[in-house]
ROROTOR-210149 format. One line per 3 residues: number of its first residue (from 1); their letters; for each residue x, y, z of C-alpha. Coordinates in Angstrom, 2 decimals. Layout:
N
NUM> a> X:Y:Z  ...
***
This chain:
646
1> mqr> 100.98:109.68:83.23  101.10:106.83:86.04  104.77:105.89:87.13
4> fyi> 106.34:102.79:89.12  109.56:102.63:90.88  110.45:99.05:91.85
7> ttp> 113.55:97.96:93.47  114.95:94.54:94.48  117.37:94.97:97.97
10> iyy> 120.99:95.41:96.71  122.14:92.18:97.25  125.54:91.43:99.55
13> vna> 128.07:90.46:97.68  129.60:87.64:100.48  128.56:85.05:98.36
16> kph> 127.70:84.24:94.30  123.83:84.35:93.41  121.26:82.11:93.63
19> lgh> 117.51:81.11:93.37  116.20:83.54:96.63  118.43:86.46:94.19
22> ayt> 116.81:84.73:90.81  113.12:85.31:92.78  113.03:88.54:93.96
25> ttv> 114.73:89.93:90.99  112.67:88.31:88.33  109.27:89.42:90.49
28> ads> 110.70:93.32:90.53  111.12:92.19:86.39  107.58:91.24:86.31
31> lnr> 106.51:94.05:87.96  108.18:96.12:85.88  107.16:94.95:82.33
34> fhr> 103.39:94.48:84.26  103.09:98.30:85.30  104.38:99.41:81.63
37> lmg> 101.84:97.34:79.87  99.29:98.93:82.13  100.48:102.22:80.08
40> eet> 103.02:103.48:82.94  106.26:105.05:83.29  108.76:102.95:84.94
43> yfl> 111.79:102.52:86.61  113.18:99.61:87.99  117.00:99.24:90.25
46> tgt> 119.27:96.65:91.71  122.50:96.51:92.70  125.10:95.41:95.20
49> deh> 125.48:95.98:98.72  129.40:95.96:99.25  130.42:97.13:102.94
52> gdk> 130.83:95.83:106.15  132.90:93.26:108.20  131.47:89.85:106.23
55> ivq> 132.94:91.28:103.16  136.24:92.21:104.47  135.91:88.42:105.93
58> aae> 135.11:86.90:102.91  138.06:88.82:101.29  140.53:87.37:103.27
61> sng> 139.71:83.70:102.83  140.10:84.35:99.08  143.70:85.89:99.18
64> qtp> 142.02:89.07:97.93  141.52:93.09:98.86  137.74:94.09:99.94
67> qey> 137.91:96.05:96.65  139.02:93.06:94.20  136.64:90.73:96.05
70> vdv> 133.73:93.10:95.46  133.94:93.56:92.20  134.17:90.04:91.25
73> isk> 131.26:88.88:93.06  129.01:92.48:92.04  130.15:91.64:88.16
76> lfk> 128.62:87.92:89.03  124.72:89.88:90.01  125.35:91.97:87.20
79> dlw> 126.19:89.46:84.46  123.34:87.11:85.43  120.42:89.34:84.97
82> pgm> 120.74:89.94:81.12  120.66:85.72:81.21  117.73:85.61:82.99
85> nis> 115.81:88.81:80.66  116.16:91.36:83.75  115.00:94.65:82.03
88> nnd> 116.68:97.01:84.48  117.30:100.70:84.13  119.74:100.71:86.65
91> fir> 122.57:99.22:88.72  123.88:100.36:91.58  127.14:99.50:93.39
94> tte> 127.60:101.13:97.39  131.00:101.55:96.54  130.25:104.11:93.15
97> prh> 131.20:107.91:94.30  127.44:108.35:93.06  126.51:106.52:96.40
100> kev> 129.19:107.47:99.15  128.05:111.28:98.15  124.73:110.80:98.88
103> vqq> 125.21:109.10:102.07  127.73:111.69:103.47  124.72:114.16:102.47
106> ilq> 121.89:112.52:104.22  124.51:111.20:107.08  125.51:115.35:107.76
109> kvy> 121.70:116.43:107.50  120.47:114.15:110.32  123.55:114.81:112.27
112> dsg> 122.94:118.76:111.98  119.63:118.15:112.73  120.64:116.81:116.49
115> diy> 119.60:112.99:115.25  122.94:111.66:115.49  124.57:111.71:118.78
118> fge> 127.82:110.42:119.98  127.79:107.74:123.40  129.29:104.22:124.53
121> ygg> 127.56:100.99:124.16  127.82:97.37:124.96  126.53:94.57:123.62
124> hyc> 126.22:91.48:121.74  127.98:91.69:118.55  126.98:89.08:115.82
127> fgc> 129.74:89.35:112.79  127.00:87.40:110.54  124.45:89.74:110.60
130> erf> 126.88:92.57:111.06  124.48:94.32:114.05  123.95:94.23:117.88
133> yte> 121.68:92.14:120.02  119.67:92.60:122.69  119.61:90.15:125.56
136> kel> 115.73:89.57:124.73  116.80:89.38:121.16  118.91:86.55:121.76
139> vng> 117.70:82.85:121.53  119.33:80.59:124.41  122.33:82.77:124.12
142> mcp> 122.43:82.51:120.63  121.71:84.94:117.33  118.43:83.55:115.98
145> dhq> 119.96:83.30:112.73  123.13:82.03:112.71  123.19:80.02:115.83
148> tkp> 126.20:81.42:116.85  126.91:83.11:120.24  127.60:86.57:119.57
151> eyi> 130.58:88.77:120.95  130.04:91.42:123.65  131.71:94.34:122.97
154> aek> 131.89:97.71:124.15  133.05:100.59:122.13  132.70:104.45:121.62
157> nyf> 130.34:105.06:118.25  127.35:107.41:117.13  124.05:106.62:117.45
160> fkm> 120.97:107.42:115.52  117.95:108.72:117.47  115.58:105.94:115.71
163> sky> 113.34:105.98:118.97  112.34:109.51:118.74  110.09:108.58:115.52
166> rdw> 108.75:105.27:116.61  105.28:106.80:117.35  105.56:108.92:113.85
169> lle> 105.97:105.54:112.36  103.12:103.35:114.25  100.68:106.24:112.90
172> hir> 101.95:106.35:109.29  101.28:102.40:109.25  97.84:103.03:110.77
175> knp> 97.01:105.47:108.05  98.22:103.50:105.75  97.54:99.85:105.63
178> dfi> 99.15:99.04:102.57  102.31:100.73:103.47  104.20:97.08:104.26
181> rpe> 101.73:94.16:102.30  101.24:91.66:103.07  99.52:92.31:106.26
184> ryr> 100.97:89.51:108.22  104.50:91.20:107.72  102.56:94.93:108.70
187> nev> 101.26:93.19:111.74  104.32:91.35:112.63  106.36:95.38:112.21
190> vsl> 103.52:96.97:114.30  103.78:94.30:116.98  107.80:95.15:117.50
193> les> 106.79:99.30:117.55  104.42:98.72:120.39  106.18:95.92:122.24
196> gel> 108.04:99.95:123.25  111.63:97.87:122.85  112.56:100.13:120.00
199> edl> 116.18:101.83:120.75  118.27:103.94:119.05  120.72:102.74:115.99
202> cis> 124.14:102.08:116.48  125.05:104.41:112.83  128.87:103.59:112.64
205> rpk> 132.32:101.38:113.04  135.48:102.61:114.69  138.56:102.20:111.90
208> trl> 140.21:100.28:114.83  138.01:97.44:113.97  136.87:98.21:110.64
211> twg> 137.98:100.29:107.76  135.85:98.82:105.07  133.11:101.21:104.72
214> iel> 132.18:104.99:103.79  133.77:107.50:106.47  131.54:109.56:108.14
217> pfd> 131.70:112.90:107.06  131.95:114.51:110.73  133.90:112.09:112.66
220> ady> 137.16:110.72:110.16  137.65:108.02:112.76  134.49:106.30:111.87
223> vty> 133.08:104.77:108.82  128.90:104.49:108.25  127.44:101.17:109.82
226> vwf> 126.73:99.35:106.55  122.35:99.14:107.04  122.75:103.45:107.20
229> dal> 124.60:103.10:104.40  122.92:100.11:102.45  119.45:101.91:102.63
232> iny> 120.52:105.26:100.61  121.03:103.52:97.31  117.76:103.29:96.81
235> vaa> 117.33:107.41:96.73  120.96:107.88:95.75  120.09:105.87:92.44
238> lgy> 117.25:108.54:91.24  119.99:111.58:91.95  118.73:112.65:95.48
241> peg> 118.14:115.51:96.08  117.35:117.49:92.37  117.40:114.48:90.03
244> dkf> 114.43:114.49:87.81  114.27:110.83:88.40  114.07:111.53:92.12
247> kkf> 110.90:113.98:91.82  109.49:111.70:89.25  109.81:107.99:90.79
250> wpv> 110.63:108.97:94.58  106.66:109.61:95.22  105.66:105.69:93.69
253> anh> 108.92:103.76:95.29  108.13:100.64:95.27  110.53:98.21:97.89
256> lva> 110.63:94.49:97.44  112.37:92.43:100.39  112.52:89.04:101.33
259> kdi> 110.92:88.72:105.01  114.95:88.34:106.30  115.60:91.72:106.00
262> lkp> 112.07:93.27:107.24  113.09:95.07:110.24  116.02:97.16:108.54
265> hai> 113.27:98.29:105.43  110.54:98.42:107.40  112.13:100.27:110.93
268> fwp> 115.29:101.61:110.01  114.72:103.02:106.37  111.58:104.83:107.52
271> tml> 112.68:106.68:110.07  115.96:107.86:108.22  114.38:108.88:105.80
274> kaa> 111.97:111.08:107.99  114.69:112.22:109.91  116.49:113.20:106.65
277> gie> 113.29:115.36:105.48  112.49:112.96:103.08  108.56:111.39:102.02
280> pyq> 109.03:107.83:102.79  108.40:105.04:99.93  104.65:103.98:98.93
283> hln> 105.03:100.11:99.51  107.42:97.71:100.99  106.29:94.43:99.37
286> vhg> 107.81:91.12:101.31  107.78:87.92:100.18  108.98:84.70:101.81
289> ywl> 112.01:81.93:101.26  112.34:79.11:98.67  112.71:76.04:101.08
292> ved> 114.79:73.02:99.38  113.63:69.55:101.58  111.78:72.14:103.81
295> tkm> 114.56:74.00:104.78  116.00:77.02:104.32  118.96:77.63:101.10
298> sks> 122.45:77.74:103.02  125.26:77.54:101.25  127.00:75.49:104.67
301> lgn> 124.27:73.02:103.97  124.80:72.53:100.42  121.16:73.32:99.57
304> vie> 121.88:76.26:97.27  119.97:76.33:93.97  121.77:77.80:90.86
307> pla> 119.46:80.02:88.65  121.06:79.57:85.69  121.18:75.61:85.98
310> mkd> 117.59:75.54:86.05  117.16:78.00:83.25  119.97:75.70:81.45
313> ayg> 117.41:72.73:81.97  114.06:73.93:81.35  114.39:76.98:79.65
316> lda> 113.99:80.30:80.70  110.56:81.19:80.53  109.42:77.94:81.97
319> fry> 111.46:78.84:84.65  110.47:82.01:85.20  106.65:80.93:85.16
322> fll> 107.01:78.23:87.77  108.72:81.14:90.35  105.89:83.33:89.96
325> rem> 103.49:80.18:89.72  104.62:78.19:92.27  105.23:80.66:95.21
328> sfg> 102.23:82.22:97.07  103.84:85.81:97.82  104.69:86.45:101.28
331> qds> 104.42:82.71:102.02  107.45:80.20:102.08  107.31:77.78:99.25
334> sfs> 109.14:74.47:98.70  111.63:73.69:95.32  112.19:70.93:93.57
337> eka> 113.22:69.73:90.15  110.54:67.34:90.46  107.49:70.16:90.91
340> lvg> 109.17:72.36:88.24  108.46:69.77:85.69  105.17:68.74:86.82
343> rln> 103.91:72.52:86.43  105.99:73.00:83.39  104.32:69.76:81.92
346> adl> 101.12:69.89:82.76  100.13:74.39:82.77  102.74:74.79:79.29
349> and> 102.88:71.99:77.86  99.27:70.23:78.10  97.38:73.26:78.45
352> lgn> 98.80:76.09:76.52  101.44:74.55:74.07  98.12:71.82:73.27
355> lfn> 96.29:74.99:72.65  98.71:76.78:70.61  99.41:73.78:68.51
358> rtl> 95.92:72.77:67.91  95.50:76.05:66.69  97.42:76.94:64.48
361> smt> 97.52:73.06:63.04  93.68:73.83:62.15  94.48:77.06:60.73
364> hky> 96.36:75.25:58.42  94.38:72.55:57.70  91.11:74.36:56.94
367> fgg> 91.89:77.60:56.10  95.76:77.32:54.35  97.26:79.31:57.66
370> aip> 95.47:82.03:56.88  93.18:84.15:59.48  89.47:83.73:58.73
373> rpe> 87.31:86.20:58.89  84.41:85.65:61.44  81.03:84.81:60.14
376> ved> 78.15:82.63:62.34  78.30:83.74:66.08  77.07:81.16:68.19
379> vvd> 76.17:81.76:72.55  79.08:79.54:73.22  80.98:82.43:71.52
382> aei> 79.59:84.87:73.07  80.56:82.80:76.84  84.11:82.19:76.10
385> kkl> 84.36:86.16:74.92  83.24:86.06:78.85  85.14:84.25:80.19
388> gqa> 87.81:85.89:78.30  86.99:89.05:80.03  86.76:88.05:83.73
391> amq> 90.30:86.04:83.24  92.06:89.36:82.11  90.62:91.14:84.89
394> sfq> 91.69:88.93:87.41  94.77:88.45:85.79  95.16:92.75:86.04
397> dff> 93.74:92.88:89.73  95.82:89.94:91.21  99.40:91.22:90.01
400> sdl> 98.64:95.17:90.92  98.13:92.88:94.18  101.36:90.80:94.06
403> kfs> 99.51:87.61:94.17  101.06:86.12:91.48  100.07:83.00:91.36
406> ral> 96.00:83.57:91.35  96.78:85.92:88.44  98.21:83.41:87.13
409> egl> 95.71:81.04:87.57  92.65:83.24:86.81  94.27:83.47:83.63
412> wel> 94.80:79.79:83.10  91.10:79.51:82.93  91.05:80.95:80.16
415> vrg> 93.49:78.70:78.60  91.70:75.67:79.82  88.97:77.08:78.98
418> lnk> 89.51:77.56:75.16  90.97:73.88:75.25  87.49:73.07:76.10
421> yid> 85.74:75.45:73.79  87.72:73.46:71.23  86.02:70.16:72.35
424> eta> 82.70:71.45:72.43  82.53:73.29:69.07  84.62:70.96:67.12
427> pwa> 85.93:72.15:64.19  86.68:69.12:62.38  83.30:67.69:62.59
430> lfk> 82.18:71.54:61.11  84.58:71.01:58.26  83.71:67.82:57.61
433> ekn> 80.24:69.74:57.10  81.61:72.26:54.92  79.71:74.48:57.80
436> tgr> 82.19:77.29:56.66  80.85:80.21:58.32  80.49:78.31:61.29
439> lst> 84.66:77.17:61.25  85.50:80.51:60.46  84.09:82.18:63.74
442> viy> 85.53:79.49:66.07  89.19:79.36:64.83  89.46:83.75:64.98
445> vll> 87.61:83.31:68.72  90.54:81.11:69.38  92.98:83.21:67.60
448> enm> 92.25:86.35:68.94  91.51:84.87:72.94  95.30:83.27:72.15
451> rki> 96.64:87.03:71.57  95.04:87.93:74.15  96.15:85.70:76.36
454> avh> 100.09:86.11:74.78  100.20:90.07:75.31  98.93:88.80:79.40
457> lwp> 101.98:86.77:79.55  104.93:88.66:78.52  105.94:89.76:81.91
460> vmp> 106.00:87.04:83.28  107.17:85.14:80.14  108.89:87.56:77.50
463> eas> 110.83:85.42:75.38  107.81:82.86:75.14  105.65:85.51:74.86
466> ekm> 107.31:87.28:71.66  107.34:84.13:70.35  103.43:83.24:70.79
469> leq> 102.53:86.74:69.20  105.31:86.15:66.22  103.31:82.66:65.58
472> lgi> 100.08:84.58:65.24  101.78:87.03:62.42  102.41:89.82:65.42
475> tfa> 105.32:92.16:65.29  105.59:92.74:69.26  105.87:96.12:70.58
478> pek> 105.32:96.73:74.16  104.44:100.78:73.95  101.20:99.74:72.06
481> inl> 99.97:97.71:74.79  97.53:98.44:77.06  96.22:95.90:79.25
484> pke> 93.32:97.44:80.16  91.89:98.31:77.11  92.19:94.13:76.29
487> mdv> 88.70:93.50:78.30  87.04:95.56:76.01  88.38:95.50:72.50
490> wgl> 87.70:92.77:70.03  89.53:91.61:66.07  92.75:92.84:66.72
493> les> 94.07:89.89:64.81  93.79:91.11:60.89  91.99:88.59:58.57
496> dtv> 94.07:86.77:55.92  97.34:87.04:58.04  99.28:83.92:57.64
499> vae> 100.29:82.06:60.82  102.40:79.35:61.81  102.15:75.90:60.59
502> tsn> 102.92:74.48:64.40  103.83:75.43:67.40  106.29:73.49:70.30
505> lfp> 107.46:76.63:72.46  106.83:73.93:75.69  108.17:70.68:74.63
508> rvd> 107.35:67.66:77.08  110.28:66.97:79.64  111.32:63.92:81.72
511> lpa> 113.21:64.43:85.17  116.50:63.28:84.79  117.42:59.96:85.77
514> eae> 119.75:59.68:88.81  122.92:58.03:87.71  123.24:54.75:89.92
517> pek> 127.06:54.23:91.01  128.43:51.21:88.95  128.84:48.16:90.87
520> pak> 130.96:45.66:90.33  130.39:42.42:87.85  129.27:39.98:91.43
523> akk> 126.75:42.72:92.23  124.78:42.83:88.66  124.16:39.18:88.21
526> akk> 123.43:38.61:92.01  120.80:41.85:91.15  119.84:40.63:88.09
529> eak> 119.64:37.05:89.85  116.97:38.56:92.35  115.34:40.52:89.97
532> aea> 114.10:37.02:88.52  113.67:35.41:91.46  111.47:38.28:92.42
535> vee> 109.34:38.05:88.96  109.09:34.38:89.87  107.25:34.94:92.70
538> ipe> 104.40:36.94:91.66  101.65:35.08:93.22  99.30:32.62:91.06
541> idf> 95.37:32.71:90.47  93.34:30.33:89.62  90.97:30.68:86.65
544> ddf> 88.13:30.78:89.35  90.05:34.31:89.99  90.59:35.58:86.81
547> qkl> 86.81:34.87:86.24  85.56:37.60:88.39  87.18:40.16:86.03
550> dlr> 84.70:41.92:83.53  87.07:43.45:81.07  85.46:45.18:78.25
553> vgt> 85.74:47.04:75.11  84.75:51.04:75.14  84.50:53.47:72.82
556> vqs> 85.68:57.44:74.35  83.02:59.29:73.95  84.09:62.58:75.42
559> vek> 87.44:63.60:77.54  87.59:66.70:79.63  90.73:67.24:82.69
562> hpd> 89.67:66.71:85.61  88.34:70.46:87.65  90.64:69.87:90.61
565> adr> 93.28:67.68:89.55  96.14:67.93:86.74  97.17:64.86:86.37
568> lll> 93.39:63.26:86.11  91.11:63.11:83.08  87.01:62.30:83.21
571> vqv> 86.76:59.43:80.32  83.42:59.18:79.38  83.32:55.62:77.74
574> dtg> 80.61:53.60:76.06  80.85:50.64:77.07  77.12:49.22:75.22
577> ekd> 75.09:50.27:78.89  72.23:52.57:78.47  74.32:55.28:79.94
580> lrq> 78.10:56.36:78.97  80.42:55.02:82.02  82.64:57.98:83.36
583> vva> 86.20:56.82:84.47  88.76:58.74:85.99  92.12:58.49:84.32
586> gla> 95.60:59.32:85.54  96.55:59.45:81.96  96.68:63.57:81.34
589> dyf> 100.62:63.35:81.38  100.27:61.56:78.26  97.57:62.29:76.23
592> qpd> 95.36:65.51:75.34  91.60:64.99:75.80  91.17:65.35:71.88
595> dlv> 93.87:62.26:71.66  91.44:59.86:73.27  87.89:60.75:71.95
598> grq> 86.86:58.08:69.49  89.60:55.50:70.76  88.60:52.20:71.96
601> vvv> 90.21:51.07:75.24  89.81:48.02:77.36  87.93:48.82:80.96
604> van> 87.73:47.28:84.94  83.84:47.25:84.23  83.06:45.49:87.60
607> lkp> 85.82:47.36:89.95  83.69:49.07:93.28  83.07:52.81:92.06
610> rkl> 85.13:55.21:94.53  85.38:58.65:94.23  88.56:60.44:93.47
613> rkq> 88.65:64.26:94.27  84.95:64.58:94.05  85.18:62.77:90.95
616> lsr> 83.10:59.47:90.71  84.99:56.97:88.98  83.52:53.68:87.63
619> gmi> 86.29:51.28:85.93  89.76:51.39:85.24  91.13:51.93:81.99
622> lav> 94.01:49.56:80.93  97.27:50.94:79.96  101.22:50.13:79.21
625> kte> 103.98:51.72:81.13  106.35:52.61:78.74  110.08:53.60:78.63
628> ngm> 108.49:56.80:76.35  105.30:57.39:78.15  102.11:55.00:78.53
631> ell> 100.26:52.91:75.65  96.15:51.94:75.79  95.38:48.24:75.59
634> tps> 93.11:48.20:72.70  91.67:45.57:70.33  93.74:45.18:67.14
637> gqv> 90.54:45.64:65.27  87.22:47.35:66.03  84.97:46.14:68.19
640> apg> 81.19:46.22:69.36  81.31:49.15:72.56  80.65:46.00:75.17
643> skv> 82.74:43.46:73.97  83.68:41.33:77.06  87.56:40.05:76.99
646> s> 87.88:36.20:77.63
***
């Protein structure tokens, strides 16, 4: 059996968990679930990093001992993950005895081999980074990350011969091009190694300056530098050196980190492993930052996003979906509630939610809720099956390659394709025609494809996936799912199984209105009068100007979603002319395509044609914006298409 081992960074406990931590851990959880469904045995590790200068400073500012402080913050992380539906197998803390023992064991092994030596060093030390910087690394004399001037410190310490392994590491990266991914970060590491500026690593701190750390096994006057300590958690948690988990999972180790800790994981850690006689990890997977208003999140800037607040406001699975769909792995991405709500409404409410609700409702309306037996097949059924196979293959390939956004977009090709399939096959018409053989096939094709979508979404949206399957009459069991086989098997839904009557997993949501500060009565009165004056100032037009408008009633014949714009619909309207008139309308946030077919609308027929996202629009459909959404302007009774409004 193939295996998969995924780790998050062990999060530094100098601050509470935020969106960045939630993203990394959600990605790790989704990968762990995905590889389980791919038929692999998996192991998922997360935890907290609890030593170093910054912890001492944070504890002192809180009036606590370092141990008291790390106990509180570590618990915040540990308690957060169940609420985010994180399925980690282990949670390790660097203050645990099992970790300390392995750190000291590896330190002694590397020291005995001659790769650790004692020396004196003077350098620019940043307490925020807990590391020394060279003159070349400083930017205008400042730490490049914290924009503060480091303190020059000269002291005797122990050093790891990291530079000794420079050539080996370069060769290993070149022979294994996916060792660090995406490629941009591999290139960054190669460039740094080729520069010839790799120095030996200071791996200790004298107890005269810092006592909060793991004592060196060969010198009780020193504690271990936090990075030589923290990285070892990845093997300590597996029971290095003789543990069964270490033997099973270390050969397939995948580390997941943000780009700000690339160097320790891409250079410190592999050289440490080599010196200790341990094979390097399989992959280092590096993601970008979540930005808020194009700025990296920072407690000092007050722009930190609380993950639980987003989860409670919009639902956990919608939040998880947004995180993986919105960010292209490896690149920075901007977070906003507006973007989250837009993605939720467009992808989940309009596309996926609408597909489930329509199909379940039709199953009850036409077959009493029981899954029908497919009978009469048509070419359109084969086409949608082919689209499904391509969508599932795309999802599996891209997800394996950590291209989560593209994986989900590939699966949504099937979601949108099924909504279009409903419009093309018109089950309501088949029902009226009493074409039961054809109708039963259409409904079965929809339901079986919905089952396939639900199982593929389990890694990203586990709760919603299980509820979708429950609505299809299935009890979810991950051990019974094999995603690669899903592309070839068909017909796993048993006929006569009763499905749910409706589905409302993803209701549409609105952004919370920003409360305006209470204003004095005079200000309110002035604002009201100003508003009245503004209304009165709307410029008047002559009757001749009004006559220039050609307003005509049309009947909507068909509607489909714009291929390149989530909020636009391509509406084909019969306005009494020889050909149907296409109007590109911004109504997708308010109406499903099915809702508009057959309705009469008022069209500005003599509006100059223009292209909207490469689609020609010949007119404008009139509508009224209300507090609850949008209402179409329509005649009070049925009139002939092309009737002129006068």
